[in-house]
VEXNUMAR-739889 format. One line per 2 residues: number of its first residue (from 1); their letters; for each residue x, y, z of C-alpha. Coordinates in nm, 3 decimals, padded with zeros to 5 digits. Layout:
BEGIN
NUM> A> X:Y:Z  ...
//
This chain:
BEGIN
1> MA> -06.545:01.871:00.481  -06.344:01.642:00.709
3> SS> -06.085:01.436:00.526  -06.004:01.067:00.557
5> TL> -05.800:00.970:00.859  -05.545:00.783:00.653
7> AS> -05.508:01.074:00.415  -05.465:01.336:00.687
9> AD> -05.329:01.172:01.001  -05.078:01.452:01.055
11> AH> -05.030:01.357:01.418  -04.876:01.028:01.311
13> AS> -04.595:00.925:01.080  -04.595:01.088:00.739
15> AG> -04.345:01.059:00.460  -04.374:01.434:00.411
17> DD> -04.242:01.519:00.759  -03.877:01.485:00.660
19> PG> -03.838:01.348:00.308  -03.500:01.220:00.203
21> PA> -03.335:01.357:-00.110  -03.489:01.096:-00.341
23> LA> -03.833:01.095:-00.180  -03.846:01.474:-00.220
25> GA> -03.883:01.409:-00.591  -04.198:01.199:-00.548
27> RE> -04.549:01.335:-00.605  -04.673:01.552:-00.320
29> AI> -04.977:01.329:-00.260  -04.743:01.034:-00.209
31> RR> -04.494:01.225:00.006  -04.767:01.345:00.239
33> AA> -04.950:01.013:00.276  -04.950:00.885:00.634
35> LE> -04.711:00.594:00.666  -04.876:00.441:00.970
37> NI> -05.143:00.178:00.924  -05.255:-00.130:01.113
39> SS> -04.965:-00.333:00.974  -04.701:-00.080:01.078
41> LA> -04.859:-00.035:01.420  -04.830:-00.409:01.475
43> KG> -04.467:-00.419:01.362  -04.232:-00.571:01.617
45> EA> -04.503:-00.751:01.813  -04.678:-00.961:01.549
47> DD> -04.418:-01.239:01.567  -04.414:-01.259:01.946
49> PR> -04.575:-01.596:02.034  -04.743:-01.435:02.337
51> TI> -04.927:-01.184:02.120  -05.290:-01.246:02.029
53> PL> -05.324:-01.053:01.700  -05.680:-00.926:01.677
55> WF> -05.584:-00.611:01.484  -05.616:-00.750:01.130
57> GE> -05.929:-00.858:00.945  -05.812:-01.214:00.907
59> SD> -05.942:-01.547:01.026  -05.712:-01.809:01.176
61> LR> -05.891:-02.074:00.971  -05.682:-02.224:00.693
63> PP> -05.843:-02.232:00.349  -05.974:-02.574:00.246
65> AF> -05.720:-02.822:00.110  -05.904:-02.860:-00.221
67> LG> -05.793:-02.508:-00.318  -05.427:-02.604:-00.304
69> EA> -05.506:-02.923:-00.491  -05.684:-02.725:-00.763
71> MT> -05.385:-02.491:-00.790  -05.147:-02.786:-00.824
73> RA> -05.363:-02.943:-01.095  -05.365:-02.613:-01.282
75> ID> -04.987:-02.591:-01.270  -04.954:-02.952:-01.385
77> AG> -05.196:-02.878:-01.669  -04.976:-02.593:-01.790
79> HV> -05.182:-02.294:-01.669  -04.866:-02.097:-01.596
81> FY> -04.867:-01.838:-01.874  -05.034:-01.504:-01.942
83> TR> -05.409:-01.509:-01.957  -05.684:-01.263:-02.045
85> QN> -05.663:-00.932:-01.864  -06.021:-00.940:-01.730
87> GV> -05.961:-01.289:-01.594  -05.980:-01.656:-01.689
89> PE> -06.310:-01.696:-01.880  -06.417:-01.996:-01.671
91> LR> -06.373:-01.799:-01.348  -06.557:-01.494:-01.481
93> QA> -06.850:-01.712:-01.581  -06.847:-01.896:-01.248
95> LA> -06.854:-01.566:-01.058  -07.139:-01.440:-01.275
97> TY> -07.336:-01.758:-01.204  -07.252:-01.736:-00.832
99> LT> -07.373:-01.376:-00.802  -07.684:-01.446:-01.006
101> GL> -07.770:-01.731:-00.773  -07.731:-01.515:-00.464
103> GT> -07.937:-01.222:-00.588  -08.244:-01.142:-00.791
105> TP> -08.076:-00.986:-01.095  -07.881:-01.183:-01.357
107> IA> -07.514:-01.086:-01.376  -07.330:-01.150:-01.702
109> AD> -06.967:-01.257:-01.728  -06.875:-00.943:-01.926
111> RI> -06.940:-00.743:-01.608  -06.670:-00.930:-01.413
113> TV> -06.300:-00.841:-01.392  -06.073:-01.055:-01.174
115> TA> -05.819:-00.861:-00.970  -05.517:-00.913:-00.745
117> GG> -05.730:-00.877:-00.432  -06.002:-00.636:-00.332
119> MN> -05.740:-00.364:-00.286  -05.634:-00.387:-00.650
121> AL> -06.000:-00.367:-00.753  -06.044:-00.051:-00.547
123> ML> -05.727:00.106:-00.685  -05.838:00.035:-01.042
125> TL> -06.181:00.182:-00.968  -06.050:00.508:-00.825
127> QL> -05.792:00.541:-01.102  -06.081:00.496:-01.345
129> VA> -06.306:00.767:-01.199  -06.107:01.024:-00.999
131> QV> -05.816:01.260:-01.050  -05.652:01.568:-00.900
133> GD> -05.914:01.829:-00.816  -06.200:01.579:-00.781
135> NV> -06.351:01.462:-00.455  -06.476:01.127:-00.328
137> VV> -06.741:01.099:-00.056  -06.658:00.817:00.188
139> ID> -06.921:00.690:00.430  -06.766:00.601:00.764
141> PV> -06.677:00.451:01.008  -06.496:00.251:00.741
143> WP> -06.165:00.083:00.674  -05.914:00.351:00.574
145> NC> -05.794:00.217:00.241  -06.055:00.382:00.021
147> GG> -05.969:00.726:00.153  -05.602:00.643:00.131
149> IA> -05.623:00.543:-00.235  -05.834:00.847:-00.319
151> GL> -05.559:01.060:-00.169  -05.294:00.881:-00.375
153> VG> -05.475:00.962:-00.700  -05.498:01.325:-00.590
155> AE> -05.866:01.345:-00.496  -06.007:01.516:-00.188
157> VR> -06.180:01.284:00.058  -06.509:01.398:00.213
159> SV> -06.630:01.205:00.514  -06.996:01.140:00.591
161> RM> -07.039:00.963:00.923  -07.308:00.713:01.001
163> TP> -07.498:00.765:01.327  -07.497:00.509:01.609
165> TA> -07.852:00.439:01.724  -08.033:00.189:01.943
167> QG> -08.089:-00.015:01.627  -07.726:00.005:01.512
169> WR> -07.538:00.236:01.277  -07.764:00.430:01.037
171> LD> -07.695:00.651:00.735  -07.889:00.962:00.637
173> PA> -07.862:00.994:00.255  -07.935:01.367:00.289
175> KV> -07.594:01.406:00.454  -07.433:01.240:00.153
177> AA> -07.616:01.477:-00.082  -07.496:01.775:00.123
179> AM> -07.135:01.659:00.097  -07.145:01.634:-00.283
181> DG> -07.076:01.912:-00.532  -06.988:01.950:-00.898
183> RT> -06.644:01.790:-00.845  -06.775:01.479:-00.669
185> RA> -06.676:01.180:-00.882  -06.774:00.895:-00.651
187> VF> -06.949:00.788:-00.334  -06.805:00.490:-00.145
189> FA> -06.984:00.268:00.106  -06.923:-00.075:00.258
191> SP> -07.207:-00.310:00.346  -07.166:-00.508:00.564
193> GN> -06.927:-00.252:00.704  -06.576:-00.276:00.839
195> PT> -06.546:-00.202:01.133  -06.914:-00.178:01.231
197> GA> -07.077:-00.478:01.063  -07.359:-00.242:00.966
199> ML> -07.569:-00.337:00.664  -07.730:-00.061:00.460
201> PA> -08.096:-00.148:00.396  -08.198:-00.187:00.032
203> ET> -08.392:00.139:00.046  -08.085:00.331:00.165
205> QA> -07.871:00.178:-00.108  -08.140:00.270:-00.362
207> AL> -08.134:00.629:-00.236  -07.757:00.644:-00.284
209> LE> -07.790:00.502:-00.634  -08.054:00.757:-00.730
211> LC> -07.842:01.036:-00.585  -07.540:00.929:-00.790
213> RA> -07.751:00.895:-01.103  -07.882:01.249:-01.056
215> RG> -07.535:01.394:-00.994  -07.352:01.191:-01.259
217> AW> -07.125:01.037:-00.994  -07.005:00.680:-00.954
219> LI> -07.121:00.459:-00.668  -06.856:00.224:-00.529
221> AD> -06.984:-00.057:-00.307  -06.757:-00.276:-00.095
223> EV> -06.930:-00.614:-00.057  -06.631:-00.807:00.076
225> YH> -06.834:-00.928:00.378  -07.144:-01.000:00.168
227> RL> -07.165:-01.365:00.277  -07.071:-01.318:00.644
229> VF> -07.422:-01.242:00.764  -07.552:-01.423:01.073
231> GA> -07.889:-01.579:01.004  -07.897:-01.515:00.628
233> DC> -07.718:-01.639:00.319  -07.601:-01.292:00.218
235> AP> -07.652:-00.921:00.276  -07.870:-00.692:00.059
237> SI> -07.675:-00.608:-00.257  -07.684:-00.297:-00.471
239> LD> -07.660:-00.530:-00.772  -08.023:-00.630:-00.718
241> IA> -08.150:-00.278:-00.788  -07.894:-00.140:-01.034
243> KD> -07.896:-00.143:-01.413  -07.608:-00.287:-01.616
245> ED> -07.481:00.052:-01.732  -07.525:00.242:-01.406
247> RL> -07.205:00.411:-01.292  -07.156:00.144:-01.031
249> VV> -06.861:-00.073:-00.930  -06.899:-00.348:-00.669
251> IN> -06.578:-00.468:-00.503  -06.540:-00.821:-00.368
253> SF> -06.265:-01.052:-00.252  -06.181:-01.414:-00.181
255> SK> -05.994:-01.312:00.135  -06.268:-01.320:00.398
257> TW> -06.535:-01.561:00.272  -06.287:-01.832:00.172
259> AM> -06.006:-01.737:00.418  -05.768:-01.665:00.129
261> TG> -05.604:-01.343:00.249  -05.255:-01.443:00.133
263> WR> -05.369:-01.551:-00.213  -05.447:-01.190:-00.319
265> LG> -05.756:-01.261:-00.527  -06.063:-01.046:-00.579
267> WM> -06.305:-00.926:-00.842  -06.514:-00.630:-00.943
269> VH> -06.858:-00.603:-01.101  -06.882:-00.311:-01.343
271> PP> -07.079:-00.188:-01.644  -07.013:-00.404:-01.952
273> SV> -06.887:-00.103:-02.148  -06.603:-00.052:-01.896
275> GP> -06.460:-00.403:-01.938  -06.218:-00.329:-02.226
277> TL> -06.087:-00.019:-02.048  -06.028:-00.216:-01.730
279> AM> -05.845:-00.480:-01.934  -05.610:-00.207:-02.056
281> MV> -05.560:-00.078:-01.699  -05.485:-00.429:-01.575
283> QY> -05.230:-00.465:-01.853  -05.053:-00.152:-01.733
285> TT> -05.056:-00.252:-01.365  -05.033:-00.627:-01.300
287> SG> -05.069:-00.768:-01.654  -05.327:-01.002:-01.507
289> VT> -05.384:-01.216:-01.200  -05.167:-01.528:-01.162
291> TF> -05.328:-01.784:-01.391  -05.308:-02.095:-01.173
293> LQ> -05.440:-01.902:-00.872  -05.748:-01.815:-01.074
295> HA> -05.811:-02.186:-01.122  -05.796:-02.229:-00.743
297> AL> -06.045:-01.944:-00.712  -06.271:-02.128:-00.956
299> AA> -06.268:-02.426:-00.721  -06.356:-02.197:-00.429
301> VE> -06.661:-02.062:-00.610  -06.783:-02.397:-00.741
303> EG> -06.698:-02.624:-00.446  -06.665:-02.394:-00.144
305> EG> -07.017:-02.339:-00.012  -06.960:-02.572:00.280
307> FV> -06.654:-02.376:00.381  -06.841:-02.046:00.345
309> AR> -07.098:-02.175:00.593  -06.817:-02.275:00.829
311> VR> -06.657:-01.929:00.815  -06.994:-01.765:00.878
313> AY> -07.061:-01.986:01.179  -06.708:-01.928:01.307
315> CK> -06.752:-01.550:01.294  -07.094:-01.572:01.457
317> EG> -06.956:-01.778:01.745  -06.660:-01.543:01.783
319> MG> -06.890:-01.242:01.785  -07.089:-01.395:02.068
321> IA> -06.778:-01.465:02.276  -06.635:-01.117:02.221
323> CD> -06.960:-00.930:02.281  -07.046:-01.130:02.593
325> AL> -06.712:-01.025:02.738  -06.715:-00.664:02.615
327> EG> -07.062:-00.601:02.754  -06.930:-00.691:03.097
329> LA> -06.638:-00.445:03.092  -06.697:-00.127:03.289
331> KV> -06.514:00.108:03.049  -06.669:-00.031:02.730
333> RL> -06.981:00.087:02.547  -07.063:-00.163:02.274
335> GP> -07.405:-00.076:02.136  -07.620:-00.332:01.951
337> RP> -07.435:-00.649:01.861  -07.325:-00.667:01.498
339> TA> -07.516:-00.921:01.290  -07.257:-00.945:01.012
341> GM> -06.885:-00.925:00.946  -06.593:-01.022:01.165
343> YA> -06.546:-00.724:01.398  -06.673:-00.568:01.716
345> FF> -06.629:-00.190:01.721  -06.663:-00.048:02.069
347> EV> -06.626:00.282:02.247  -06.400:00.318:02.551
349> EG> -06.510:00.563:02.818  -06.271:00.856:02.861
351> MT> -06.035:00.748:02.579  -05.905:01.038:02.370
353> DS> -05.609:00.872:02.195  -05.696:00.533:02.046
355> RA> -05.346:00.480:01.913  -05.184:00.528:02.252
357> TC> -05.448:00.306:02.411  -05.382:00.023:02.163
359> LE> -05.010:00.041:02.230  -05.070:00.037:02.605
361> VL> -05.314:-00.255:02.577  -05.058:-00.442:02.367
363> RR> -04.779:-00.372:02.615  -04.982:-00.478:02.918
365> TG> -05.184:-00.768:02.779  -05.027:-00.884:02.453
367> VG> -05.360:-00.837:02.272  -05.342:-00.647:01.944
369> LA> -05.638:-00.420:01.866  -05.695:-00.167:01.588
371> PG> -05.725:00.200:01.693  -06.042:00.385:01.604
373> YF> -05.868:00.681:01.443  -05.798:00.466:01.138
375> FG> -06.170:00.441:01.064  -06.264:00.803:01.009
377> PG> -06.327:01.133:01.187  -06.523:01.080:01.506
379> SE> -06.388:00.730:01.574  -06.097:00.830:01.801
381> GF> -06.289:00.701:02.102  -06.333:00.353:01.953
383> LR> -06.132:00.032:01.919  -06.184:-00.261:01.681
385> VC> -06.135:-00.627:01.757  -06.142:-00.908:01.501
387> VA> -06.360:-01.196:01.621  -06.271:-01.450:01.349
389> RS> -06.055:-01.650:01.588  -06.086:-01.978:01.770
391> PT> -06.310:-01.974:02.080  -06.014:-02.062:02.303
393> VL> -05.799:-01.778:02.171  -06.082:-01.525:02.190
395> AE> -06.171:-01.624:02.545  -05.808:-01.577:02.649
397> AM> -05.790:-01.240:02.474  -06.108:-01.116:02.641
399> SR> -05.980:-01.230:02.981  -05.660:-01.029:02.929
401> LE> -05.852:-00.720:02.815  -06.052:-00.725:03.137
403> TV> -05.737:-00.623:03.325  -05.721:-00.288:03.142
405> LG> -06.081:-00.224:03.032  -06.274:-00.381:03.315
//
């Protein structure tokens, strides 16, 4: 099977190409991990005031002031010491109540573990379920970090690509079944997706859940963009059809919905029986999420619905601006407009090296885009643009792109 782009991007920088004396003593999976990612590709240009950075999945909205005020109150109240490894009890309960209110299935607080961002939640999950010799099926196009982490823990990554159709990106569960074998420990999907914005229908998610039940594999769902759906309060969630003790982990984050990327706060929903084990794993990794930041996160959950609506509207407006412009560019093939998320993922006619194209676009226009090769096999002909930017900035970026893609 094809492996994850991040785990096998041999054409780009890899620590294993010429390891120094000390690095030669590191694990092989670490030595051979590709060093290039979106952050490193942007290095050197990100601080240029002329650059419009649309490469990252990050809004230019600042988080609401009440979050900083809540953090300050927590510090003043003495919440500056160690706390429980699964998270501050008040925050776990608030998240359980929040998720229960969004869906149709009650979620209990003992299914919640607070993490240092969605990335930490994903790392904990893959450390929990996979090891050397196992494999993880990753449904793409998708952000590269899941495949990258799977590679770090020593697992093989098997890619199953969604199909672009007139109705948007679609997944055939039979392809997932064909990619699995006796060493498959997990299946990973993101809905809404990054970079596509695609939402898996409830029936497709149910098929994946049944498949994992039958094979004894874990299902890992990335729901980081769960609330950024245009025209709805949230996307369909696997939590609405799963049982408490299914081998299921749902990853979420405060970064996108509440514009808190720099705060490094996330959470995971897991079977109740896994909670104590995750507490132990947290102890051995971060020893817990910063206590006063968790109190700010509590304020986000309990007081932040107005801001969530603002972020959703901001992304919807940005998507309209970007897609209006992209649809008018001669070299661009966009497909159906995304109805969720904060990205437009588009194909460029005749492009065979998305990395080189991004660097050329950056050099000529000062607009930073993400190359398609990061997002899985078959995406080399695509570029990703983040639309969670002010209308003025996006309009300027699209005008610049017309000079190279028009």
